[in-house]
matplotlib code that plots the C-alpha trace (Angstrom):
import matplotlib.pyplot as plt

x = [-0.1, -1.0, -2.9, -6.6, -8.5, -11.9, -14.4, -13.8, -17.0, -15.9, -12.4, -13.8, -16.1, -13.3, -11.0, -13.6, -14.0, -10.4, -10.1, -13.1, -11.6, -8.3, -9.8, -12.0, -9.1, -6.8, -9.5, -8.2, -5.6, -8.1, -10.4, -9.0, -12.2, -15.9, -16.8, -18.7, -22.5, -24.2, -25.2, -23.7, -23.9, -20.6, -21.2, -18.0, -16.0, -14.3, -13.2, -9.6, -7.7, -4.6, -6.1, -6.6, -5.1, -6.6, -3.7, -2.9, -0.3, -0.6, -0.7, 2.0, 3.9, 1.9, 3.6, 5.4, 5.3, 8.1, 8.3, 8.8, 11.8, 11.7, 14.3, 14.3, 16.9, 17.4, 17.8, 19.8, 19.4, 22.1, 20.9, 18.0, 17.4, 15.7, 12.2, 11.8, 8.0, 8.1, 10.9, 13.7, 16.3, 19.3, 20.4, 19.9, 16.6, 16.2, 13.6, 12.8, 12.4, 11.0, 11.7, 9.9, 11.6, 11.4, 12.9, 13.3, 11.1, 13.5, 16.3, 14.3, 14.9, 14.2, 16.5, 14.4, 12.5, 9.2, 9.3, 6.5, 4.3, 6.3, 9.4, 8.0, 8.6, 12.0, 10.5, 9.4, 6.1, 5.5, 5.7, 3.5, 0.9, 1.2, 0.9, -2.3, -4.1, -2.6, -2.5, -5.2, -6.0, -7.2, -6.7, -8.1, -9.5, -12.8, -14.4, -13.4, -14.6, -17.9, -20.3, -19.6, -15.8, -14.0, -10.7, -9.3, -10.1, -8.5, -5.3, -5.2, -5.6, -2.9, -0.5, -1.4, -0.6, 2.8, 3.8, 1.9, 4.1, 4.1, 4.2, 7.7, 11.2, 13.5, 16.6, 16.3, 18.6, 17.1, 16.0, 18.7, 18.1, 19.1, 16.0, 15.8, 12.6, 10.4, 10.0, 7.0, 7.6, 4.9, 3.8, 1.7, -1.1, -1.2, -0.4, 0.3, 3.3, 5.4, 3.3, 0.0, -0.1, 1.8, -0.8, -0.4, 3.4, 3.2, 1.1, 3.4, 6.5, 5.1, 4.7, 8.3, 8.3, 10.6, 8.7, 10.0, 8.2, 9.7, 8.1, 7.6, 9.4, 7.3, 4.1, 4.4, 3.6, 6.3, 9.1, 11.8, 14.8, 16.8, 17.0, 19.2, 22.3, 24.3, 23.4, 24.8, 27.3, 30.9, 31.9, 35.3, 34.0, 35.2, 32.5, 29.7, 27.8, 28.8, 30.5, 30.1, 26.4, 25.9, 27.7, 25.4, 22.4, 23.4, 20.6, 18.1, 19.0, 17.4, 14.1, 14.0, 12.5, 13.9, 12.6, 14.4, 11.0, 10.5, 7.0, 5.0, 1.9, 0.0, 0.3, -0.5, 3.1, 3.6, 5.7, 3.3, 0.1, -0.3, -2.9, -0.3, -0.4, -3.9, -7.1, -5.8, -4.0, -0.8, -2.3, -2.2, 1.5, 1.9, 0.0, 2.1, 5.3, 4.2, 3.6, 6.9, 8.8, 7.0, 8.0, 11.6, 11.4, 10.4, 13.5, 15.6, 14.1, 15.0, 18.6, 18.8, 17.5, 20.2, 22.8, 21.3, 21.4, 25.1, 26.5, 25.4, 22.9, 20.5, 23.2, 21.8, 18.6, 16.4, 15.0, 15.0, 13.5, 10.3, 9.3, 5.7, 4.3, 1.5, 0.0, -3.0, -5.0, -2.5, -0.1, -2.5, -2.2, 1.6, 1.3, -0.5, 2.1, 5.0, 3.7, 3.5, 6.9, 9.2, 10.0, 11.4, 8.0, 6.4, 2.9, 0.9, -1.8, -3.6, -5.8, -8.6, -6.8, -8.2, -8.8, -9.9, -10.5, -7.7, -8.0, -5.0, -7.1, -8.5, -5.1, -2.9, -0.5, 2.5, 1.7, 2.3, 5.6, 7.4, 9.8, 12.3, 10.8, 8.9, 5.3, 2.5, -0.5, 0.9, 2.9, 2.3, 2.0, 1.4, -0.8, -2.5, -1.6, -4.9, -7.2, -5.0, -3.2, 0.2, 1.3, -0.8, -2.8, -5.3, -7.4, -9.1, -11.9, -14.4, -18.1, -18.8, -15.7, -17.4, -14.2, -13.5, -17.1, -17.8, -14.8, -16.3, -19.7, -18.2, -15.8, -18.8, -20.6, -17.5, -16.5, -19.6, -18.0, -20.1, -21.2, -20.8, -23.9, -24.8, -24.4, -21.2, -19.5, -16.1, -16.7, -13.2, -11.4, -13.9, -13.3, -9.5, -9.8, -12.0, -9.8, -6.4, -4.1, -2.6, -4.2, -6.3, -8.9, -11.2, -12.6, -15.2, -15.8, -19.2, -19.5, -15.9, -14.8, -11.7, -10.0, -11.1, -7.8, -5.3, -3.4, -4.9, -7.4, -10.3, -7.8, -6.0, -9.2, -12.3, -14.1, -13.6, -14.2, -17.6, -18.7, -22.2, -22.6, -25.2, -24.8, -23.4, -26.1, -28.9, -28.2, -31.4, -30.1, -27.2, -24.7, -22.2, -18.5, -17.0, -14.9, -11.4, -9.7, -11.8, -11.1, -7.4, -7.5, -9.4, -6.8, -3.9, -5.4, -6.1, -2.7, -1.0, -3.0, -2.3, 1.5, 1.7, 0.2, 2.1, 5.5, 5.6, 3.4, 1.3, -1.7, -3.4, -3.4, -5.3, -7.8, -8.3, -8.8, -11.3, -13.2, -13.6, -13.8, -14.3, -17.9, -18.9, -18.3, -20.2, -17.1, -17.6, -14.5, -14.1, -11.1, -9.8, -6.7, -5.6, -4.7, -7.7]
y = [-29.4, -30.8, -28.8, -29.1, -31.1, -30.3, -32.5, -32.5, -30.6, -27.8, -27.8, -27.3, -24.6, -22.8, -23.0, -21.3, -18.5, -17.8, -14.9, -13.3, -13.8, -12.3, -9.3, -8.6, -9.1, -6.7, -4.2, -2.5, -1.0, 0.9, 2.1, 3.2, 4.7, 5.0, 7.2, 10.4, 10.2, 11.8, 14.9, 16.2, 19.7, 21.6, 22.5, 23.7, 22.8, 26.1, 26.0, 26.5, 23.2, 24.7, 24.6, 20.9, 19.8, 16.5, 14.3, 11.7, 13.6, 16.5, 19.3, 20.3, 17.6, 16.2, 16.0, 12.7, 11.8, 11.8, 14.2, 12.6, 12.7, 11.6, 11.0, 9.8, 7.6, 4.8, 1.0, -0.9, -4.7, -5.9, -9.5, -8.7, -6.9, -3.6, -4.7, -8.4, -8.3, -5.8, -7.7, -5.4, -8.1, -5.8, -3.1, -3.1, -3.2, 0.3, 1.4, 5.0, 4.7, 6.8, 6.4, 8.0, 7.8, 9.1, 12.5, 14.3, 17.4, 19.3, 19.0, 20.9, 24.6, 27.2, 25.5, 22.3, 22.0, 20.4, 18.6, 19.4, 17.0, 18.3, 16.8, 13.3, 14.1, 15.8, 19.2, 18.6, 20.4, 18.6, 15.2, 16.3, 17.3, 13.9, 12.1, 14.0, 13.7, 10.9, 7.8, 5.3, 7.0, 10.1, 12.1, 15.4, 15.5, 17.0, 13.5, 12.8, 15.8, 17.1, 18.7, 22.4, 22.3, 24.2, 23.5, 26.6, 25.1, 21.9, 23.6, 25.7, 22.7, 20.7, 23.7, 24.2, 20.5, 20.8, 23.4, 22.0, 21.1, 17.6, 17.1, 15.6, 17.1, 16.5, 14.6, 15.5, 13.8, 10.6, 10.5, 9.1, 6.2, 2.7, 0.8, 0.0, 0.7, -2.0, -1.7, -1.6, -2.1, -0.7, -1.8, 0.4, -0.7, -1.1, 2.3, 3.6, 5.3, 5.0, 7.7, 6.0, 5.1, 8.1, 9.0, 5.7, 5.9, 9.2, 7.7, 4.7, 6.8, 9.1, 5.9, 4.9, 2.8, 3.1, 2.9, 2.3, 2.2, 1.6, 2.3, -1.0, 0.3, -0.4, -0.8, 2.7, 5.5, 7.8, 6.3, 9.0, 6.6, 9.0, 11.2, 8.6, 10.4, 7.3, 8.1, 11.6, 12.4, 12.8, 16.3, 16.5, 15.8, 12.4, 12.1, 12.7, 9.6, 6.0, 5.1, 1.3, 1.7, 4.0, 1.3, -1.4, 0.8, 1.7, -0.3, 1.2, 4.8, 5.0, 4.0, 7.2, 10.4, 13.9, 14.1, 10.9, 9.1, 5.4, 4.8, 6.2, 8.4, 5.9, 3.3, 5.8, 6.0, 2.2, -0.2, -3.0, -3.8, -7.2, -8.0, -7.4, -11.1, -10.8, -12.6, -16.1, -18.7, -16.9, -13.8, -15.7, -16.3, -12.5, -11.9, -14.4, -12.9, -9.5, -10.7, -12.5, -9.4, -7.3, -9.7, -9.6, -5.8, -6.2, -8.5, -5.7, -3.4, -5.9, -6.1, -2.3, -2.3, -4.7, -2.4, 0.7, -1.1, -1.9, 1.6, 5.2, 7.3, 4.3, 1.9, -0.4, 1.6, -0.9, -4.0, -6.4, -9.2, -7.2, -6.4, -5.8, -5.6, -3.4, -2.9, -1.4, -2.9, -4.9, -4.0, -5.8, -8.9, -8.4, -8.4, -11.7, -13.1, -11.6, -13.1, -16.5, -16.4, -14.4, -15.6, -12.3, -10.6, -11.2, -9.8, -8.1, -5.5, -5.8, -2.9, -3.5, -6.5, -8.5, -12.2, -15.2, -18.9, -21.3, -21.6, -23.9, -26.9, -25.2, -24.2, -26.1, -28.2, -26.9, -23.4, -24.5, -23.9, -26.9, -26.7, -25.2, -22.5, -19.8, -18.8, -16.8, -18.4, -21.0, -23.4, -27.0, -27.8, -25.8, -22.8, -20.2, -16.7, -15.0, -17.2, -18.2, -16.5, -17.5, -15.0, -12.8, -10.8, -7.9, -7.2, -3.8, -3.7, -1.1, -1.7, -0.1, -1.2, -2.0, -3.0, -5.8, -6.6, -6.8, -9.1, -11.4, -11.5, -12.6, -15.1, -16.7, -17.0, -18.5, -20.9, -21.7, -20.1, -18.2, -14.8, -11.6, -10.4, -7.5, -9.8, -11.3, -9.0, -10.8, -14.5, -15.5, -13.2, -14.1, -17.8, -17.2, -15.5, -18.2, -21.1, -19.4, -21.2, -17.8, -14.8, -13.1, -10.3, -8.8, -5.2, -3.8, -0.1, 1.0, 3.8, 3.5, 2.5, 1.3, 4.8, 5.7, 4.6, 5.7, 9.0, 10.2, 12.6, 12.2, 12.7, 15.7, 17.5, 16.3, 19.6, 18.8, 15.1, 13.4, 11.8, 10.4, 7.0, 4.2, 1.4, -1.8, -4.2, -1.6, 0.6, 2.5, 4.0, 6.5, 6.7, 9.5, 8.5, 8.5, 11.7, 11.1, 12.3, 10.0, 7.0, 7.6, 8.0, 4.7, 3.0, 4.5, 3.6, 0.0, -0.5, 1.0, -1.2, -4.3, -3.7, -2.7, -6.1, -8.3, -6.5, -5.1, -7.6, -4.7, -6.2, -2.8, -3.0, -6.3, -4.7, -1.8, -4.2, -6.3, -3.2, -2.0, 1.7, 2.1, 0.6, 4.3, 4.5, 1.4, -0.9, -4.7, -6.5, -10.3, -11.7, -15.2, -16.7, -13.7, -14.2, -14.0]
z = [2.1, -1.3, -3.8, -3.3, -6.0, -7.4, -9.3, -13.0, -13.7, -11.3, -12.8, -16.3, -15.2, -13.4, -16.4, -18.6, -16.1, -15.1, -17.5, -15.8, -12.3, -13.3, -14.9, -11.9, -9.4, -11.2, -12.2, -9.0, -11.3, -13.3, -10.5, -7.2, -5.7, -6.4, -9.4, -8.6, -8.8, -11.8, -9.8, -6.7, -5.2, -5.2, -1.6, -0.2, -3.3, -3.4, 0.3, 0.9, 1.3, 2.9, 6.4, 6.5, 9.8, 10.9, 9.6, 12.4, 14.3, 11.9, 14.5, 17.0, 18.9, 21.8, 25.2, 25.7, 22.1, 19.6, 16.7, 13.3, 11.1, 7.4, 4.7, 1.1, -0.5, -3.0, -2.3, -4.9, -5.2, -7.5, -7.2, -9.4, -12.8, -12.9, -13.7, -14.6, -14.6, -17.4, -19.2, -18.3, -17.4, -17.2, -14.8, -11.0, -9.1, -7.7, -5.2, -4.1, -0.4, 2.4, 6.1, 9.1, 12.5, 16.1, 16.8, 20.2, 19.9, 22.2, 19.5, 16.9, 16.2, 13.6, 11.1, 11.2, 7.9, 7.0, 3.7, 1.2, -0.8, -3.8, -2.3, -3.0, -6.7, -6.0, -6.5, -10.1, -10.7, -14.0, -12.5, -9.6, -12.1, -13.8, -10.5, -9.7, -13.1, -15.1, -13.0, -12.4, -9.1, -11.1, -7.9, -9.2, -12.7, -14.1, -14.1, -10.5, -8.6, -7.3, -9.8, -10.1, -9.4, -12.1, -13.8, -12.1, -8.7, -9.7, -10.9, -7.7, -5.5, -7.2, -6.9, -3.3, -2.5, -4.2, -1.6, 1.4, 4.2, 5.7, 9.5, 9.7, 9.7, 6.8, 7.8, 11.5, 14.0, 15.3, 19.0, 21.3, 23.6, 24.6, 23.5, 19.8, 17.9, 16.4, 12.7, 10.3, 6.6, 4.3, 0.8, -1.5, -3.8, -7.6, -9.1, -5.6, -4.0, -0.9, 0.9, 0.5, 4.3, 5.5, 8.1, 9.9, 9.5, 11.4, 14.2, 14.6, 14.7, 17.4, 19.5, 19.0, 15.8, 12.8, 9.5, 6.0, 2.6, -0.9, -4.2, -6.2, -9.3, -12.4, -10.4, -9.0, -11.5, -12.9, -10.8, -10.7, -10.6, -12.7, -9.6, -7.9, -6.8, -7.7, -11.4, -11.2, -14.0, -12.9, -13.9, -12.2, -8.7, -7.7, -5.0, -7.5, -8.6, -8.8, -12.0, -11.5, -10.8, -13.9, -16.0, -14.6, -15.5, -19.1, -20.7, -18.3, -18.8, -22.3, -20.7, -18.6, -19.9, -19.6, -16.0, -15.1, -15.0, -15.7, -17.0, -20.0, -19.9, -22.2, -19.4, -16.7, -15.6, -15.0, -16.9, -16.1, -14.2, -12.5, -15.2, -18.0, -19.0, -20.2, -19.1, -19.4, -17.2, -18.3, -16.6, -13.3, -14.0, -14.3, -11.1, -9.3, -10.8, -9.6, -6.1, -5.9, -7.2, -4.6, -1.8, -3.1, -2.9, 0.7, 1.2, -0.3, 2.3, 5.0, 3.7, 3.8, 7.4, 8.4, 6.8, 8.5, 11.9, 11.5, 10.9, 10.4, 12.2, 12.9, 14.1, 16.8, 16.9, 15.1, 16.7, 13.7, 15.7, 15.8, 12.2, 11.1, 7.6, 6.4, 2.9, 1.2, -1.7, -3.9, -1.1, 1.2, -1.1, -0.9, 2.9, 2.9, 0.5, 2.5, 5.7, 4.0, 2.3, 4.5, 8.1, 9.3, 9.3, 12.7, 12.0, 9.3, 8.8, 5.4, 4.3, 1.8, 0.3, -2.6, -1.8, -3.7, -3.4, -4.3, -8.1, -8.8, -9.5, -12.6, -14.0, -16.4, -14.3, -16.2, -14.9, -11.3, -9.6, -8.1, -5.2, -4.7, -6.8, -4.9, -5.6, -3.8, -5.6, -8.0, -5.9, -6.9, -3.2, -0.2, 0.8, -1.3, -0.2, -1.0, 1.2, 4.2, 7.1, 8.3, 11.0, 13.3, 10.9, 11.1, 8.0, 7.6, 5.0, 3.8, 4.3, 0.8, -1.1, -4.3, -6.0, -3.6, -3.0, -6.8, -7.1, -4.4, -6.2, -9.5, -7.8, -6.2, -9.6, -11.2, -8.5, -6.4, -3.4, -0.9, -2.2, -0.3, 1.5, 3.7, 6.8, 5.5, 3.0, 3.0, 3.2, 1.9, 4.4, 7.2, 6.6, 6.6, 10.0, 11.4, 10.2, 11.0, 13.4, 14.3, 15.9, 13.3, 13.1, 10.5, 10.9, 8.5, 8.8, 7.5, 5.0, 3.8, 0.3, -1.4, -1.2, 2.3, 4.0, 1.4, 1.1, -2.2, -3.6, -1.1, 1.7, 0.3, -1.0, 0.8, -0.2, -3.9, -4.1, -4.1, -0.8, -1.6, -3.4, -3.7, -1.2, -2.7, -1.4, -1.6, -4.6, -4.2, -1.0, -0.9, 1.9, 2.9, 3.2, 6.6, 6.8, 5.4, 8.6, 10.7, 8.5, 8.6, 12.4, 12.8, 10.6, 12.5, 15.9, 14.8, 13.4, 16.4, 18.8, 16.7, 16.4, 20.1, 20.9, 18.4, 18.3, 21.9, 23.8, 25.2, 27.1, 27.1, 23.3, 23.4, 25.7, 23.3, 20.3, 22.3, 23.4, 19.7, 20.3, 16.6, 16.9, 17.2, 13.5, 12.7, 12.8, 13.3, 14.6, 14.7, 16.4, 17.1, 18.6, 20.6, 24.3, 26.4]

ax = plt.figure().add_subplot(projection="3d")
ax.plot(x, y, z, "-o")
ax.set_aspect("equal")
plt.show()
């Protein structure tokens, strides 16, 4: 499909406003959730957070469902340098990776261990503290909590989370069986981490899916690549470390701090944000480069899945003809790009994704990528990943997501596109669904914002985080956020039904989607192209 053309006047106008569009789209990096209101009662701010139990599948194993195993390891992609987007063109692309997989509950015993949230940072309390207070999520800081919450309460809550057990079993033996599991690959958002959709991962695994999520190194804060066992120094033990890998990483090692962390505090633990190219056409090049690097990370995950399916504890247990993709925020954009660029993904579930009209007609022609080069949003010919759908796709958006809604308002001003409204808050996404030649759905959950569906501060500490905000389209009226556990349950149920339908062909799942049981929480759901 050739690049769309615009009238010269529109092109000139668009060129003048491209910096604004880029800044708005990638402002997601600086604000992950609504700021607290000026005044909010502390309420139950001092309540104990340790008894939080409503994680999807968080309680004891339900009869007939799998328990969940989990493991952490590193993926090495030696076909790419360590972090090309940040200009690190040496070394090996290395991705810290988490898997969740089915386990037979009957095989668990007193030796079966639950991992903790601190295990995500390899038991390093200092990095856990950084992750909670010094990323652009600002999970738990004095400026991001309810009025009246003290610094002592913040410190206690962060310490408690470090030791809080997660509802999986570390390195448990996989469930046995003849039928291989369908797979879901997950992609976190800008400044996110591999656990950002862990609640949905748990729900899927309990239904017999295999889930894998890798940190997008450089775009995930304080990446602890120095904890890679392959980098361990050989101290007489021939089996310790990998000398050839260490040699390949020699120019990368000086970039790691004493904790083995890649990413500096002054940049909130990231080596780059997708907006690192500045508010200019070159910035769109940086955005496209970031998306392509992320899609190539997903391809490294696919290669790892193929290796796992050939030998080892998961040999012949993965159905690699049924692979779904799920991402949140910038990971939602990555999902849209991955579905467009990578044939092995069968279907995708995009959570609070940014979108935008095709802006290529307003960009300098020399910026566009000609075939056989690969691009998500800058291809000289062909589709534009952020306003079109290419595989069966389910989009989940927040009714009060002021980040994405604000982007839509400014895009409309800059391009003449339809502006968001209370009746049609996501016109670009809605149009993509309506015009899709594949099955597509858009769900909007009322009283949810950009952070409602992610595993982050409001999920871990609902008693400490603000929950009352002005409505986007009626700022004189406040709303109360849908409870975090409910929002996560809604997301998990939608994703499970969608993947049961698209990866398993389950007709009951289609009936569930069409019935929209989430209307009880003010959810609107538009669907087209699904089997009637």
